[in-house]
N, C-alpha and C positions, 0 to 999 in steps of 0.2 A: 561517526562512531556508532557502534552497535549498542543496543539496549539489552541489559542483563537483568534477570529476575533474582531477587533475594527474598528471604523470609527471616523473621526474628523468632527463634525458638522460645524466647522469654514472653513476648506479648502476642505472638502469632500474626504479626502484621506482615503483609507482602509489600515489597518495594521494587520499583523499576529504577535502575541506575544506568545512565548513559556513560560508558567508560571506554577508555582506550584499552586495547587487549592486554597491554602490559599492567594495567591497574586492576584487572579482575581478581587476581589472586591476593591482592592487598586486603588488610582487615578493614571492614566497613562497619560503622556503628549505627544502630537504630536510634530513634528519638528517645526510646525508653532507657537507652544506655547499653542494651544487649548487643552482642556481636552478630551481625547478619551472616547468614549462610546462603550460598548460591542455590537457587531452586532450579534444578535441571529439568524438572517435569512441567514447569509452567509453560503455558501456550501463548502468553501475551506478545511474544515477538511477532506472531502472525495475526494476533487480534489487535487490529489498529484502532478500534473504537471510533471516536469522533475527531480524530486528529485532522488538522488541516493539511492539504497538499502544500508542498513548498511553493509552488506557483499554481494558479487555477488551471484545470484541465479543460481545454477546448476540444471536444470530441468530433473529429471528422466523420467517424463511422456512424455517429448518431445524428448527423445533420438533418435538419427539418426543411421541408418544402415551405417556401414563403407563405403559401396559402394556409398552412397549418399552424403558423406561429401563434395566432390568437388563441386557438384551441389548446395549444401546448401551454400557454401562459395560464389559462384557466385550470388545466389539469395539474400542472406542476408550478405553482406560483413561486416556490423557493429556488427554482432552477432558472438562471438567467440564460438568455439567448444572445449570442454576439451578432455582429453585422452580417456575418456569412451564414447565419441560420444554425450555428453549432451550439449545443447546450454547453454551459460552463459550470463545472463542478468545483466547489470550494473544499469539500471534505470527503473522506472515504465513505462515511455513512450515507451522505447525500447521493454519491455516485452509486453505491450498492443498492440503495432503496429505489433509485430510478430504474436501474437495470431489472430489478425484481418486478417492479410494477409494470414495466413495459414488456417483460417477457424475454428480453435480450439476455444472451449468455456471453460472459467474458471468457474468451478462449486464450490459452497461453500463446504468446507470440512465437513464431518460428524463428530460430536462430539462423542468421546468415553465415555461410561458410566463407572464411577469408581466403584469398588466393593462396597464401602460404599453407593453409590447412589442406586445400585441394591438391597441392603438389605433393604434400607428405602422405595424404590418404586419398588417392584418386577415387572418384566415384565411378562405379561401373558404367561404361558407355560414355564417359565424359572425355572430351577432347582436350581439356585444359591440363 
């Protein structure tokens, strides 16, 4: 379920609520007793903070040569290395800090076209 941002006009408190889409328009109360209003300008949906990943991320793209594992452990003591030499990330913040310190950039993944999409919208020069 998505996370929605609300604020209380009475005490100026900001609150994040995880709600089903059908519950968003319901009235929600603040701890102070005031009625919460949805904050459409809040950016916290994209600001993940230090939340943990659902399951740890084992990065194939950032795998380390076995000769460099000891050096990596000295440089990044909080980032574990699995048996295959891949760094294991527990939180978003840890992952982002690692990428920033190493100079790697996380690029958006390319979307794969499904066969039905290709038939409906043929790619120029494609034989499928």
